Phi, psi and omega in degrees: 000132182248133178274125181266350187287333183238153180291155180292135178095359180297318181295318179296322179295317179297319179298318178297319178298317179299317180296318180296318180295320178297318178294323179297318179295318177296318179298319178297318179296319180296317178296318178298317178297318179296319178297318179296318177297320178297316178298316179299319179296318178298319178297317178297319179296316179297319178298318179296320178298318179298317179296319179297317178298319180297316179297317180297316179296320178296319179295319179295319178297320179295319179295320178297317179298317179297321179296317179295320178297319179296316178297320179296317178296319177299316180297317180296318178298318179295320178296321178297319178297318179295317181296330181275352183296140173267110184261005183292333182262003182275161172303143184306323181291320176293321179298317179296319179300309181290331176295318177296319179296318178298320178295319178298318179297316180296319179295321177298327181274000174101006177270121179248134180244000000 
């Protein structure tokens, strides 16, 4: 029995439409998943950048601290050299100059005269 009411191939066309709609839904889900993965990856990259910046800042702070420590050690060594100087053979004006420096060093270290 042949149905005369509908054109030939109508059923096949409907089936193709159903398949396309199903694929579109699957495709949309796949795109949504890809977008979510992309967002997650971006968040991970930003977190890594923040960690890298933190590490760099910590390293810079450590280098500054080491530089300050080195300068402090240099200053202490110079003060020690001045404190050990024999000023008895110097010109009176140089002797007075170094005597004042020695007094300043002693005051910084907590010796009061």
